[in-house]
Backbone bond lengths (Angstrom), bond angles and torsions (degrees), N, CA, C in turn:
res aa  C-N    CA-C-N  psi(-1)  N-CA   C-N-CA  omega(-1)  CA-C   N-CA-C  phi
1 X - - - 1.448 - - 1.530 109.75 -
2 X 1.330 115.67 -174.38 1.449 120.06 -179.85 1.517 108.40 -66.90
3 X 1.338 118.35 126.56 1.451 121.20 -173.51 1.528 112.57 -58.37
4 X 1.320 117.06 -55.07 1.455 120.33 179.92 1.522 109.11 -82.73
5 X 1.345 118.30 128.62 1.466 119.12 179.52 1.526 110.38 -55.61
6 X 1.315 115.75 133.41 1.457 121.87 179.70 1.510 108.83 -122.68
7 X 1.310 116.94 144.00 1.460 120.43 178.88 1.512 109.42 -153.04
8 X 1.314 115.68 144.79 1.458 120.74 172.14 1.518 109.64 -151.06
9 X 1.328 114.65 158.82 1.464 121.11 177.73 1.518 108.42 -141.23
10 X 1.327 116.07 140.42 1.454 122.77 177.30 1.522 108.59 -126.74
11 X 1.325 116.04 140.17 1.461 120.31 178.85 1.520 109.50 -132.36
12 X 1.329 115.21 135.13 1.455 120.49 177.89 1.523 108.49 -168.81
13 X 1.339 116.24 138.79 1.461 121.25 175.22 1.531 112.48 51.99
14 X 1.322 116.36 46.88 1.470 122.34 177.45 1.525 112.89 63.12
15 X 1.314 117.98 22.33 1.455 121.87 176.52 1.516 109.21 -124.80
16 X 1.321 115.30 134.10 1.458 121.81 178.29 1.519 107.92 -120.49
17 X 1.326 117.23 129.24 1.457 121.66 175.34 1.532 108.09 -123.11
18 X 1.320 115.47 138.47 1.463 121.27 -171.53 1.518 109.44 -134.00
19 X 1.328 116.04 139.38 1.463 123.00 175.58 1.521 108.12 -128.53
20 X 1.323 116.31 139.21 1.461 121.23 173.17 1.514 108.22 -149.13
21 X 1.321 117.23 142.30 1.458 120.71 -179.66 1.513 109.91 -140.80
22 X 1.335 116.11 135.38 1.451 122.64 177.14 1.513 109.71 -139.75
23 X 1.320 117.42 -164.58 1.464 121.02 -174.57 1.520 112.75 -76.82
24 X 1.343 118.36 -21.48 1.464 120.45 -177.78 1.524 113.47 -101.57
25 X 1.311 117.95 -25.82 1.464 119.83 -173.53 1.517 110.25 -161.54
26 X 1.322 114.09 161.02 1.464 122.34 169.34 1.519 107.06 -119.09
27 X 1.319 117.14 138.28 1.459 121.69 -177.58 1.521 110.82 -119.94
28 X 1.321 115.48 139.59 1.461 121.37 167.78 1.514 106.89 -131.34
29 X 1.318 117.50 132.09 1.460 121.63 -176.82 1.520 109.79 -136.05
30 X 1.309 115.47 149.04 1.459 121.81 176.34 1.515 110.10 -137.14
31 X 1.308 116.08 148.05 1.461 121.27 -176.54 1.527 112.49 -91.37
32 X 1.325 117.12 16.63 1.460 119.96 174.66 1.532 108.32 -151.02
33 X 1.330 118.02 165.66 1.471 120.11 -179.57 1.528 111.39 -61.26
34 X 1.332 114.32 154.77 1.459 118.52 176.70 1.517 109.33 -154.43
35 X 1.323 116.34 153.27 1.459 123.18 178.54 1.520 108.56 -130.31
36 X 1.328 116.63 138.31 1.458 120.97 178.64 1.517 109.59 -118.23
37 X 1.336 115.84 149.90 1.459 122.40 -178.72 1.530 110.20 -74.17
38 X 1.322 115.63 173.99 1.470 119.92 -179.21 1.527 110.19 -60.22
39 X 1.319 114.74 137.50 1.459 121.07 -179.64 1.522 108.44 -156.30
40 X 1.315 115.54 174.85 1.466 121.01 -179.39 1.521 107.37 -142.21
41 X 1.325 116.62 109.14 1.455 122.92 -177.88 1.532 111.04 -91.29
42 X 1.332 117.97 145.85 1.464 119.80 173.93 1.530 112.32 -89.08
43 X 1.334 117.77 11.72 1.464 122.95 -178.69 1.525 109.16 -132.87
44 X 1.330 115.78 167.41 1.460 121.33 172.83 1.520 110.20 -72.15
45 X 1.320 115.67 149.02 1.469 120.57 174.93 1.521 108.91 -133.95
46 X 1.321 116.84 125.62 1.461 122.07 173.82 1.519 107.81 -107.50
47 X 1.328 116.64 120.46 1.467 122.04 179.01 1.524 107.20 -101.21
48 X 1.328 116.41 118.54 1.457 123.00 -172.55 1.528 109.77 -123.87
49 X 1.328 117.92 87.45 1.466 119.91 177.01 1.526 110.94 -65.72
50 X 1.308 116.17 145.76 1.461 121.59 178.84 1.529 108.32 -103.23
51 X 1.330 115.05 73.18 1.458 119.87 177.88 1.511 114.58 119.09
52 X 1.315 118.53 -24.38 1.456 121.98 179.95 1.517 110.63 -104.62
53 X 1.342 115.68 -142.87 1.452 119.74 176.97 1.522 109.77 -140.66
54 X 1.335 114.85 166.60 1.458 122.06 179.29 1.516 109.74 -104.46
55 X 1.327 116.06 145.41 1.464 122.18 178.09 1.524 108.75 -125.88
56 X 1.331 116.05 137.39 1.463 121.08 178.78 1.520 108.09 -132.71
57 X 1.330 115.30 130.40 1.459 120.95 179.96 1.516 109.48 -122.74
58 X 1.350 115.96 118.14 1.449 122.75 174.13 1.521 109.37 -101.34
59 X 1.324 118.26 145.69 1.466 120.46 179.94 1.532 111.92 -53.91
60 X 1.322 116.00 126.79 1.457 121.01 176.52 1.511 115.57 76.77
61 X 1.338 118.48 11.26 1.459 120.98 -178.61 1.529 110.08 -128.87
62 X 1.331 117.18 156.13 1.463 119.92 175.85 1.527 110.92 -64.56
63 X 1.307 116.12 156.86 1.460 121.23 177.78 1.522 110.57 -67.12
64 X 1.319 116.28 134.28 1.459 122.39 174.37 1.518 108.17 -94.95
65 X 1.321 116.82 125.84 1.456 122.02 -179.04 1.519 109.62 -125.02
66 X 1.326 117.03 135.09 1.464 121.30 -179.21 1.531 108.37 -161.02
67 X 1.336 117.33 162.97 1.474 119.63 174.63 1.524 113.12 -58.76
68 X 1.318 116.70 -26.48 1.456 122.18 176.17 1.507 109.70 -160.56
69 X 1.327 117.31 161.51 1.464 121.55 -178.24 1.520 110.46 -141.87
70 X 1.337 115.50 144.40 1.458 121.77 167.54 1.521 106.35 -113.42
71 X 1.325 116.57 119.05 1.463 122.36 -174.62 1.527 108.55 -104.55
72 X 1.339 118.55 124.93 1.459 120.16 -177.96 1.535 112.10 -73.55
73 X 1.326 117.09 160.95 1.465 120.64 178.35 1.528 112.08 -61.04
74 X 1.314 114.69 151.21 1.462 123.82 172.53 1.528 113.96 68.69
75 X 1.312 118.44 14.86 1.461 121.28 177.70 1.529 108.83 -91.07
76 X 1.339 117.06 116.82 1.462 120.43 177.40 1.527 108.28 -70.60
77 X 1.320 117.11 124.37 1.460 120.17 -176.28 1.520 110.60 -165.54
78 X 1.332 114.62 159.84 1.462 122.95 164.72 1.512 106.59 -112.64
79 X 1.324 118.00 153.80 1.461 118.61 -179.91 1.517 110.41 -150.38
80 X 1.337 113.77 166.01 1.452 120.73 -177.80 1.515 109.33 -152.14
81 X 1.315 115.39 155.79 1.464 122.85 169.13 1.519 106.65 -121.34
82 X 1.336 117.18 134.36 1.468 120.65 -175.95 1.520 112.67 -89.26
83 X 1.330 116.63 3.84 1.458 122.12 177.53 1.520 107.83 -143.87
84 X 1.319 117.25 -178.48 1.456 118.48 169.22 1.530 107.93 -56.68
85 X 1.309 117.40 155.01 1.456 119.62 -170.37 1.517 111.40 -156.24
86 X 1.313 113.77 165.36 1.458 123.01 168.51 1.521 107.51 -121.78
87 X 1.320 117.43 135.07 1.463 122.37 172.85 1.523 107.68 -116.60
88 X 1.326 115.57 127.65 1.457 121.32 176.79 1.521 109.31 -108.69
89 X 1.321 116.66 134.17 1.459 122.75 179.07 1.531 107.84 -113.52
90 X 1.341 115.47 122.14 1.463 122.32 -175.24 1.522 108.42 -119.80
91 X 1.325 117.02 130.96 1.464 120.04 179.81 1.524 110.40 -55.57
92 X 1.331 115.97 144.48 1.460 122.29 -169.28 1.523 113.39 -59.11
93 X 1.328 118.14 -31.03 1.461 121.29 -176.50 1.526 112.65 -84.63
94 X 1.336 118.21 -0.06 1.463 121.25 -178.39 1.520 113.26 -94.48
95 X 1.333 117.48 -3.04 1.464 122.34 173.65 1.529 107.73 -137.38
96 X 1.330 118.13 154.49 1.472 120.06 -177.74 1.526 111.41 -74.29
97 X 1.318 115.59 152.40 1.457 121.74 -178.76 1.528 111.18 -59.70
98 X 1.342 115.63 140.75 1.464 122.31 177.71 1.524 107.96 -135.64
99 X 1.335 118.41 145.18 1.471 120.31 -178.49 1.523 114.38 -77.51
100 X 1.316 117.30 -18.39 1.458 119.37 -176.38 1.511 110.72 -158.73
101 X 1.336 117.28 -177.74 1.458 120.77 -178.18 1.523 112.46 -66.59
102 X 1.318 116.01 152.18 1.457 123.39 177.50 1.527 107.69 -107.26
103 X 1.318 117.04 121.39 1.459 121.11 175.55 1.524 109.77 -78.06
104 X 1.315 116.33 137.28 1.457 121.72 176.31 1.519 109.31 -111.76
105 X 1.317 116.44 134.68 1.450 120.72 173.98 1.518 110.98 -77.51
106 X 1.305 116.58 168.22 1.470 120.25 -177.29 1.522 111.37 -61.52
107 X 1.346 117.75 -36.30 1.457 120.00 178.20 1.513 111.97 -66.47
108 X 1.326 116.98 -38.46 1.462 120.69 178.52 1.526 110.88 -67.10
109 X 1.326 116.76 -40.13 1.469 120.15 176.25 1.524 110.01 -61.09
110 X 1.330 116.59 -43.88 1.468 119.73 -179.58 1.526 111.13 -62.69
111 X 1.326 117.45 -36.37 1.466 119.83 179.87 1.528 111.30 -66.83
112 X 1.328 116.83 -41.06 1.464 118.98 178.33 1.531 110.19 -66.45
113 X 1.327 116.79 -42.93 1.463 120.00 178.82 1.521 111.26 -63.20
114 X 1.343 117.00 -39.09 1.462 120.20 177.82 1.522 110.62 -65.41
115 X 1.333 117.18 -38.94 1.460 120.29 177.95 1.525 110.73 -63.13
116 X 1.323 116.19 -37.95 1.465 120.07 178.10 1.528 111.75 -68.71
117 X 1.331 116.29 -21.75 1.457 120.67 -176.53 1.508 112.66 89.36
118 X 1.338 116.75 21.08 1.459 121.42 -179.29 1.513 109.45 -93.00
119 X 1.308 116.77 115.76 1.461 120.86 -179.53 1.515 112.74 -118.05
120 X 1.317 118.17 -22.67 1.460 122.09 -178.80 1.522 109.08 -89.35
121 X 1.322 117.83 112.80 1.461 121.14 -174.68 1.523 112.82 -74.26
122 X 1.318 118.04 -5.42 1.460 119.66 -177.74 1.528 113.20 -115.10
123 X 1.320 118.34 -8.00 1.458 119.18 -174.29 1.525 111.04 -147.22
124 X 1.355 118.31 75.79 1.463 119.20 174.82 1.519 110.29 -59.03
125 X 1.334 116.49 140.22 1.457 120.04 -175.07 1.511 113.09 -118.81
126 X 1.328 115.60 -178.19 1.463 121.37 -177.10 1.526 112.09 -84.30
127 X 1.332 117.31 -17.48 1.463 119.91 -175.73 1.525 109.39 -88.89
128 X 1.314 115.48 76.80 1.456 121.48 -179.06 1.525 109.22 -118.64
129 X 1.320 115.45 151.63 1.458 121.56 178.45 1.528 107.98 -95.96
130 X 1.326 116.54 88.77 1.456 120.84 -176.16 1.525 111.76 -64.86
131 X 1.329 117.66 -34.92 1.467 120.69 179.31 1.526 110.40 -63.69
132 X 1.333 117.11 -43.47 1.461 120.54 179.76 1.520 110.82 -68.38
133 X 1.334 116.85 -37.07 1.459 119.75 177.13 1.521 111.43 -62.90
134 X 1.334 116.47 -42.43 1.467 120.06 177.47 1.521 110.89 -63.62
135 X 1.321 117.39 -42.48 1.463 120.55 -179.97 1.517 111.02 -60.12
136 X 1.315 117.27 -40.39 1.466 120.53 179.00 1.528 110.64 -67.64
137 X 1.322 117.53 -39.86 1.457 119.96 176.51 1.522 111.12 -63.04
138 X 1.312 116.23 -35.37 1.462 119.72 -179.70 1.527 110.77 -67.69
139 X 1.334 117.93 -30.82 1.458 119.25 175.63 1.524 110.96 -68.06
140 X 1.333 117.58 -25.96 1.459 121.38 179.93 1.525 112.08 -86.44
141 X 1.336 117.36 -37.13 1.463 121.18 -175.01 1.521 113.39 -99.50
142 X 1.333 117.97 -21.15 1.456 121.46 -179.46 1.521 112.65 105.76
143 X 1.323 114.61 170.10 1.471 120.93 -179.48 1.529 110.23 -89.83
144 X 1.305 118.08 140.39 1.470 120.43 179.14 1.520 111.70 -80.05
145 X 1.313 116.33 163.16 1.460 121.45 172.47 1.525 109.12 -75.94
146 X 1.337 118.20 146.40 1.471 119.46 179.88 1.522 111.01 -67.83
147 X 1.326 115.11 147.41 1.449 121.51 178.48 1.523 111.08 -89.47
148 X 1.331 116.12 155.37 1.454 121.50 165.77 1.537 107.06 -53.94
149 X 1.349 118.64 128.29 1.468 120.45 -176.73 1.525 113.52 -54.88
150 X 1.331 117.46 -33.41 1.470 120.10 179.50 1.529 110.11 -67.48
151 X 1.323 116.56 -40.21 1.461 120.77 178.04 1.521 110.08 -66.74
152 X 1.335 116.59 -43.78 1.457 120.43 -179.20 1.531 110.95 -59.48
153 X 1.337 115.71 -43.80 1.466 118.91 -179.53 1.527 111.09 -67.47
154 X 1.315 117.39 -42.36 1.465 120.79 179.63 1.522 110.88 -63.02
155 X 1.318 117.91 -40.64 1.464 120.94 178.85 1.515 111.30 -64.78
156 X 1.323 116.89 -39.79 1.463 119.44 176.43 1.521 110.50 -61.55
157 X 1.328 116.19 -43.90 1.459 119.69 -177.90 1.523 111.71 -63.52
158 X 1.329 116.88 -44.58 1.463 119.01 -170.04 1.520 113.64 -90.48
159 X 1.332 119.05 -12.81 1.463 119.39 177.17 1.516 112.35 -111.24
160 X 1.337 117.09 -14.10 1.461 120.21 -177.31 1.517 112.78 -117.42
161 X 1.318 115.13 -57.96 1.464 118.74 -172.11 1.503 112.38 -76.47
162 X 1.332 117.39 -47.92 1.456 120.51 -176.10 1.522 110.07 -155.80
163 X 1.345 117.78 90.88 1.467 120.02 179.47 1.522 113.87 -60.88
164 X 1.337 116.93 -14.85 1.464 120.52 -177.68 1.521 113.44 -100.41
165 X 1.319 118.65 5.56 1.455 120.05 178.61 1.527 109.73 -60.15
166 X 1.327 118.47 129.67 1.467 119.94 179.79 1.520 112.11 -55.08
167 X 1.322 116.11 142.45 1.462 120.73 -175.96 1.527 111.66 -60.38
168 X 1.323 117.52 -40.06 1.468 119.49 179.88 1.526 111.25 -62.72
169 X 1.330 116.69 -39.59 1.462 121.12 177.64 1.524 110.77 -67.43
170 X 1.308 116.02 -42.17 1.464 121.35 178.94 1.527 110.68 -60.61
171 X 1.338 116.18 -47.23 1.456 120.35 -179.49 1.522 111.35 -64.23
172 X 1.336 116.35 -42.03 1.466 119.81 -179.81 1.520 111.21 -62.04
173 X 1.318 117.19 -35.20 1.465 120.89 -178.14 1.526 112.00 -65.13
174 X 1.323 117.35 -27.13 1.473 120.30 179.22 1.530 111.78 -106.10
175 X 1.343 116.06 9.96 1.457 120.31 173.53 1.515 115.23 75.51
176 X 1.334 117.00 31.58 1.459 121.57 -179.44 1.519 109.93 -130.72
177 X 1.327 116.42 160.68 1.458 119.80 169.39 1.522 107.99 -78.62
178 X 1.318 116.78 160.25 1.462 120.09 179.53 1.529 111.97 -60.46
179 X 1.340 119.82 -46.44 1.474 118.94 178.06 1.527 113.14 -60.50
180 X 1.361 116.36 -39.96 1.462 119.27 -179.71 1.525 110.87 -66.57
181 X 1.316 118.28 -38.83 1.459 121.34 178.16 1.523 110.53 -63.96
182 X 1.328 117.38 -44.70 1.463 120.21 178.12 1.525 111.09 -59.51
183 X 1.336 115.89 -42.30 1.462 119.87 -178.68 1.522 111.27 -67.40
184 X 1.336 117.49 -40.48 1.453 120.60 -179.70 1.524 111.62 -66.49
185 X 1.332 116.89 -40.72 1.463 119.92 178.59 1.522 109.79 -62.17
186 X 1.322 116.93 -45.51 1.466 120.14 179.49 1.532 110.60 -62.48
187 X 1.323 116.48 -39.37 1.466 121.07 -179.33 1.529 111.32 -68.12
188 X 1.329 117.09 -44.01 1.463 121.16 -173.76 1.526 112.62 -81.55
189 X 1.317 116.72 -35.41 1.467 120.59 -171.79 1.524 111.91 -106.31
190 X 1.345 116.57 -27.71 1.455 119.73 -178.25 1.507 113.95 83.62
191 X 1.310 117.85 8.94 1.463 123.79 -179.00 1.518 107.37 -135.45
192 X 1.316 116.96 143.82 1.458 119.51 -178.34 1.518 111.43 -68.46
193 X 1.309 115.55 149.58 1.457 120.87 177.37 1.522 110.71 -62.06
194 X 1.320 117.28 -37.07 1.468 120.32 179.91 1.521 110.91 -60.79
195 X 1.325 117.66 -41.53 1.461 120.95 -179.89 1.525 111.10 -67.32
196 X 1.319 116.98 -40.05 1.461 120.26 178.47 1.526 111.22 -65.38
197 X 1.321 116.95 -35.40 1.465 119.81 178.20 1.529 111.06 -70.14
198 X 1.338 116.96 -34.01 1.473 119.90 174.42 1.521 110.30 -60.55
199 X 1.332 115.87 -43.06 1.459 119.51 178.83 1.539 110.50 -63.75
200 X 1.323 117.61 -41.33 1.452 120.18 177.91 1.517 112.25 -60.09
201 X 1.332 116.82 -41.59 1.464 120.57 177.74 1.529 111.49 -65.44
202 X 1.332 115.59 -42.30 1.468 119.01 -179.43 1.524 110.82 -63.36
203 X 1.308 117.31 -43.72 1.465 120.96 179.41 1.529 110.66 -61.99
204 X 1.322 116.63 -40.62 1.460 120.73 177.75 1.527 110.93 -62.57
205 X 1.336 116.84 -43.20 1.461 120.57 179.76 1.525 111.38 -64.11
206 X 1.327 117.28 -43.14 1.465 120.45 -179.75 1.519 110.94 -62.95
207 X 1.322 117.03 -39.32 1.464 120.17 178.74 1.520 111.69 -60.27
208 X 1.344 117.15 -28.49 1.466 121.41 -176.64 1.526 113.56 -94.71
209 X 1.332 118.57 -6.56 1.462 120.39 -171.09 1.534 114.55 -56.95
210 X 1.332 120.77 -45.63 1.471 118.25 -176.23 1.521 114.28 -67.78
211 X 1.334 116.44 -21.64 1.468 120.19 -174.47 1.523 113.79 -98.86
212 X 1.337 117.48 1.76 1.459 120.03 -177.69 1.516 109.54 -155.61
213 X 1.321 115.79 174.16 1.457 119.67 173.35 1.526 109.09 -73.87
214 X 1.326 116.64 160.81 1.459 120.14 177.32 1.521 110.49 -60.85
215 X 1.332 117.24 -36.96 1.462 120.55 179.72 1.526 111.23 -63.99
216 X 1.333 117.10 -41.79 1.459 120.34 179.88 1.521 110.64 -70.28
217 X 1.342 117.20 -40.50 1.466 120.24 177.22 1.521 110.29 -60.81
218 X 1.334 116.48 -39.69 1.465 120.45 178.74 1.521 110.57 -63.70
219 X 1.323 117.21 -46.56 1.467 120.72 -178.50 1.524 111.19 -64.35
220 X 1.342 117.58 -42.93 1.457 121.64 -179.22 1.525 111.44 -62.36
221 X 1.332 116.42 -36.78 1.465 120.92 -178.01 1.530 112.98 -81.35
222 X 1.336 117.04 -8.73 1.456 119.78 176.50 1.511 115.46 100.12
223 X 1.341 118.06 12.79 1.456 120.25 175.38 1.526 110.02 -80.48
224 X 1.322 115.54 152.66 1.459 119.84 -179.12 1.520 111.40 -62.19
225 X 1.327 116.61 -38.78 1.454 121.46 179.22 1.522 108.31 -166.69
226 X 1.334 116.33 -178.11 1.462 120.84 -178.19 1.528 111.64 -63.15
227 X 1.331 116.90 -36.61 1.466 120.20 179.53 1.533 110.81 -63.52
228 X 1.326 116.83 -36.46 1.463 121.33 177.68 1.527 110.00 -64.21
229 X 1.324 117.23 -42.91 1.459 121.56 176.55 1.524 110.69 -60.72
230 X 1.326 117.18 -44.34 1.460 121.29 -178.75 1.528 111.10 -62.65
231 X 1.331 117.24 -44.47 1.467 120.61 178.69 1.529 111.19 -61.46
232 X 1.321 115.83 -41.89 1.463 119.76 -179.34 1.520 111.01 -65.58
233 X 1.331 116.88 -42.08 1.467 120.24 178.66 1.524 111.05 -62.49
234 X 1.325 117.14 -41.26 1.468 119.56 177.78 1.525 111.54 -64.83
235 X 1.336 116.66 -41.32 1.460 120.84 -178.76 1.530 111.79 -65.81
236 X 1.338 116.67 -42.83 1.461 121.32 -171.22 1.524 113.77 -95.85
237 X 1.342 117.35 -25.67 1.461 120.50 -176.66 1.524 114.05 -118.88
238 X 1.322 117.36 -17.38 1.456 119.88 -178.08 1.511 113.75 77.18
239 X 1.314 117.59 18.70 1.466 122.20 179.38 1.524 109.14 -154.61
240 X 1.317 116.77 167.85 1.467 121.25 -176.63 1.517 111.08 -95.51
241 X 1.332 117.48 159.17 1.460 119.56 173.80 1.528 112.33 -58.53
242 X 1.338 117.40 -32.98 1.468 119.20 179.21 1.519 111.48 -60.11
243 X 1.333 117.46 -37.07 1.464 119.72 -179.74 1.518 111.65 -71.49
244 X 1.339 117.51 -18.39 1.454 121.71 179.15 1.518 111.77 -85.45
245 X 1.305 117.97 -26.99 1.456 119.33 -174.51 1.516 113.82 -106.16
246 X 1.350 117.96 -19.89 1.452 119.54 -179.34 1.514 109.25 -98.91
247 X 1.293 116.39 118.81 1.447 119.99 178.93 1.503 113.08 -69.74
248 X 1.334 118.07 -10.85 1.470 120.33 178.20 1.508 111.67 -102.90
249 X 1.378 118.12 9.53 1.467 121.01 -177.56 1.505 111.00 -70.74
């Protein structure tokens, strides 16, 4: 993830949207209900409504409804929160593999929210303990298997430090050829390196959205143009960058 913790909050028309990112998790929160279109994330997502419930719809399956949900990576789905909510995004290798979503009871949701330090059910803020929130999620989902150290270092470099580092340079830094690094990442994580790098770029762009135009955020993060950023956000998040930065969206 982004090495230096980043956080921002926007308020407009009785809506507050908050972003925070650290080494263990990335958070996005909104002070009102929201629904996102079908998408497929390369990371874990925990949907934590503050008073309502979470809904998840997979193609061809009934809607899953619970006080909270943990959605595994690469699951095609649409989802919604019926109240203000917090969504936590955890890199795929930081929790153990699961075949489907994990339902959370209201008590489990409250424990994760308490770990984050969220007490106001109407106004999630930027001062959250992402490390504690991740630790609580790990007690619910389990501990992951350790990664090959070369893979772990390469993932840190390409999703946190510099999502645009050339693949040949990245592989050389961990003592592997580019094809071998791609194969090891797929073997250890179950997700392609290219997809993980897309997520790293998207996270970088979102962190910069309030301080720049969408076009500049896209260029800084390594996207070809603003349209490329928008397509990636729709594919991975089910929503557009405009909906993330405009409090009236």
